[in-house]
N, C-alpha and C positions, 0 to 999 in steps of 0.2 A: 572737830577732831577731839579726841580724848587726851588732851594735853596732860591732865593729872596722872593718867596711867603711864605716860612716857616719863614723867618727872619722878614719880614715886615707885613705879614698877607694879607688877601684878603678883598676886599670891601664887606660890608654887607648892603643889601638893605631892606627897609620895603616893605609892600605889595603894596604900591603906586610907588615903584621904586626909592624912595628917599634914598640917602646915609645916613646910620646910623653911620657907623664907619668902622674900620678895625679889623679883628679878626685873630689871629694866630691859634686859635683852629679850626676855620672854614677852614683855609688853610690846616691844617694837616688832617682834616676829608676828605676834597675834594681830597687830594693827595692819601690818603689810599683807598678811594672808586675807584679812577681811576686805581690804581695799581691792586686792586682786580678784577675789571672789565676786565683788560687786561690779567689777568691770567685765569679767569673763561670762558670768551667768546670763546676762541679757544678750550676748552676742548672737546666738542662734535666732532669737526673735527679731533682731535688727538686720541680720544678714540674709537669712533664708528667704523671706518673702520677695525681696527684689530679684534674687536669683531665679526663684520659681516663676515669677511673673515674666521675666525675660525669656525663659525657656518656653513658657506658654505662648507668648507673643510670636516667637519664631515658629512654633508649630502651627499657629493659626494663620500666619501670613508667610508662607515659604517664598523664597526668592526664586 
């Protein structure tokens, strides 16, 4: 984990790209978004194949 970013904050820029300051809140927000993205993005790859295989098995062997 990027503990240094949480302790020191990350740079905050204005719309022109000039450094405004450093923010611990922005660092926490960025890290939470990154963690959430890393959890959510692989979900279709992990969830869809079992669902599709289950559907295919039911079609192949109807009761």
